N, C-alpha and C positions, 0 to 999 in steps of 0.2 A: 473246631476245626471250621471256614468257608469250604463249604466243598468246591464251588465254580477259581474258587482262587488257587485249590490244589491239583482242582484239577489242570490251572494252566499249569503249574507253577512243575506240575507230570509232562507235561508236554513240552514244556521249553529245553528239562531236562532231558526226556528223552531226545529233543533232540539233534543238543551237544551231543549226545554221544552211541545215537545210532545214526547219526544224518539223514546217506542217501536208501542205507543198508547193514545190514551184516553177512560180509563181506566171509565169516568165517560158517556162520552159522547155516547161508539158505548156501550152500556150494554143498552139508552134508547132507543138508533132510529134505526130504518136503513137506510139505500145509500137513500131505497124510500123517507124518509122524508121531501118535500123539503118547507122551508122559505122562511122570509125572513130574514134580518140581514140589524139596521138602526144605520149608527153615529148621533149624535149631540150633537151638545158644549152644554157644563151646561154653559158656561162663555162667554162672551164678549173677540177679537183676533182678529190675522190674521194666519188664516193655511195652512198649509208645511204637505204634506204625502198624493198627489192624489197617487203620483209611487208605493209608500208600500201599499198604501188597494190592490192596481188592481195588480199591481206581483205577494201579499202574498195572497189572494183569487185566483190565476195561480199560483202558485205551486204544492201549498190543491187540487184543481181540475180546470181543464181548462176548465171543463163547468158554473162556477160559472162569473154570470155578474153584469155587475159594473154597477148604472150610479149616476157620478153625479153630485152634486147642485151647487157647492161652484170646485175653480179649489184652485190650490195653486197662496198666494201669496193676498188670496180673506178674506176685514172683515169679519168675522161672531159673528151673535149675540145669546145673552144666549135661545135657544132652537130652533135654525134653524138645516133644516136637510143638516146635508153635505154631504152623499151620502150614497146606496140600493143598497144591498148586496140578489143576490140569489140563491135559491141552495139547495140544502142538509147541511140544515139541522147540524151532526158533521163538515162539511166539515169548516162550516159556526164560528161555535164556535168552532174547535181544530183553528184558528185565533187570534181568535178574541186578544187574553190576546198582544199576540206580534202585532196585528201589532196598538192597540189602546198603550202604553209603545211607539211604534215608533214617532207614529204620535205625542202624547200626549205633549211627550219633544221637535219635530223638533214644533211643535205651537207654544207652548213656546220660546223655541225659536229664533220664529218671529216674536209672538209680542209684546215683550222687545225693538227687536230690529228699530221698526216701533216705540212705543214711544220716540225710541233716536234718530230716521233722525228725526221723527218729531218736538221735542223739540230745532235741527238742527237751527229751525222758518229761512230756506229759504236758512241761507247762503251757501254756494261756497263748504261748505269743509265738507266733504261724512267720515260716518261709517265704521268702520272695525273691523275685527273680529279678535283673537291673537289664537297659536298652545294650547289655552290651554280645547281643546274638552277632550270629553270623550274617552279609547283606543278603538278604531272597529268601534269607531261611526261618525272619520270625515267630513268623506265623504255626510251624510244627514245633523251633524249638520252647516257646512257651507254653502253648501246650503237647508240649514234652514234661517238663514240671509239677502241673499239673497231674498228668499222669503220675509222678512220685508223691504228689502229696503235700504237693508248693503251691502259689499261692501266686498270681500274677499285676507287681507293678504297673506300671504305663507302659501303654502300647511301642506310643512313642511320642514326638513331641507333639500330637497332636490330640489325644486325647488328655492332656491333667497342665495344672504348670508346677512345673521343677525350680524352685528361686538356685539357682548352685550360684558359688563361690563367684565365678566372673561376672556374672550377674549382678548377682551384690556389688562389687566392683565398678564394674562400668554404670548401676546407678544413683551407686552416692549413699549404698543403706539398705538391710534388711529394710524399714524401716518402710523405702521411699519407693521399692525395687512395689510388695507386699499395693501401697496404697495406688500405684498405676494399674497395678493386674485389676483392682476392684474397681476402680473406676470404667474399665472398657471390660469387665468380664462378671456375665452373669451367677449367681446364689447355686447353678448346683456344678460348678467348676471349683475341683476343689484345689485349694494353693498350701505347695508345701510349699518348706524356707530347709534349706540344707547348714543346719552350725559348725560352729570346731572356740566354742571359747561363751562363757556364760554370758561373756558379753550379748553374744549372738542370743542364747538363749530368751533372754531378760526378751528382746528386740524382735526373737517372733513373736511371743508370747505377746507382746504389747504392739505388734502392728494384730494381732489374730490372727495366724494362721492355722490351721486346717491341720499341718499335720505339718512334726521339728522334727527332722532328723539330723538328729549325734555322726558325725561323720570320722572319721578317723581317733574315736577316742574310746578308753579301756574300759573294758568294766565298769573295774573304779570310781570311773571318770564319769561312767554315764549316771550310772547312783544316786552320786547328787547333781549331775545339769535333773537330771530327771523331779528333781526334792519343785524346782520351777518348774513345770508343768503344768497347767490346773488338769482339772479334769478334761474330759471333752474336745480336751485336742489329741488324736494319734503317734503315739510316736513309735520312732523306726533307727536303729543302729541298723553301720556299712560303715564298712572298708577296709580295712583289715582283718578280719573275721574268717576263718579259714576249715576246714567241719570236723579239726580239734578243734576250739577252738570254740567250732558255737554253742554248746550248751553252758558254758561262762558266760554269757552273753544276753543268753536267755533267760538265768538272773535274776540279772539285771529287773523281766517284767514288761520291757519296754513290745509294742505291738506285731511290730513287723523288724524280719532280720532279712533285708537285702545281698543277696548272696554274687555277684557277677560270678566266681568258676561258674556259675550249672551252667550260665551253657558260655563261656568262652571259656575254660579249663576240664571239659568232663570230658571223658575216653574211656570211646563207643562201645559199646559192648558187643563185642564173638558171635557172633549170630551164623552162621554160613544156611547154602538153600543147593538139598544137591539134585541130578535130580536122577531117577525110578523109570525107565521105560517099561 
């Protein structure tokens, strides 16, 4: 996680929430009122968000001290203390909601990712995310996937080539699309092609794609299509895959399964923040 980018994100989030000040806390407490804020898990799950807590409170008051009981990627049980923050009550309360919103979101993603990974039942297949993230939160959401034991797909349009159905249609076919990319980009950039049929897979193989994605295919279809792919080409399954059927897709022995729901449909892990004066 990029600390400078995280700092900028938190500054923007605090500006949105605090504005010119916390009317409630600033009229009840003084800067001399010191207290403890305790983060407690209210459900079982996997935690993600140490740096959000640390950097968030540091931005508000660098005298706030944090003690962590749980590190990113660790399992938590209902009632577990995740972290304790000590400092001016005003600043603890100013940071409470923004920090909670983020770590609950991140921990929910880490939790569902971990469930998907466990459902692979030890298969060599890896779980990865997609670009179906919340605008502005991609860095945090993709980091949370890694806390749950998953891997990151491309971060954006800038760091990998992924030729999808619309590219193929507009370019006049897979071979033409891949050819144009290879003519302009160097050998260090991998090319992934989305396929939906036997003909697509054969065309992607002929075009020397580095990665072939089987899109919206059943496990049975993927097993047959995978036979057309030579050793050395990475395979990926995506589309129509759920937490309930992911183990069936792992049995196809594709290298990766990309899951959009990890970030677009994850339920936040319930975490509370309680002040102890």
